[in-house]
C-alpha positions, 0 to 999 in steps of 0.5 A: 496485520503484519508488514515486511519491507524490502528495498531494491534500488529506488523501489520499496516494497511493503508486503502486507499480510492478515487483516487491515482494520482500525485496530491493527493499522497504526504500527504498520503505517508507522513502520512503512512511513519510518522506512520510507522517510529513511530510504526516500524511494521513487516507488512504493509497492504495497503488496496485498497478496496476503491480505485477507480482510480490509476495512476503510483503514486500508483506504487510509493506508494507501491515501496516506502513503500516496501523500507521503511519497508524493511529498518525496517526489515518488509514487505508490502502486498497489499490487495483488489485491483480491478482486473484492479489495480491488473493487473497494479501492476503485469505488473509493477512487484510489485508482486516481492516486495509484496504479492498482494492479491485480495478480494478472497484471491488470489495472 
């Protein structure tokens, strides 16, 4: 699991890649949080384009970043999840916390 982070104005994008599981999530979560706490973005985009697998740790990643951004007055948007990951996110109720937008731009 890797993350690449970019900031453009008030928008922070975290490009996630690889497998999101309980073994790999901690350093990624800490890096996103550290960057966000320094940048104070209005919008955090979690880009799932290159995520090949996700267990419940991915749900926790989105929920935790939602809480962090909300405390800063910002919001979270999940972009480009695979159909399977998008379905898991909807079943977990993440669509009530963040917009989940697939590659076709559908929520």
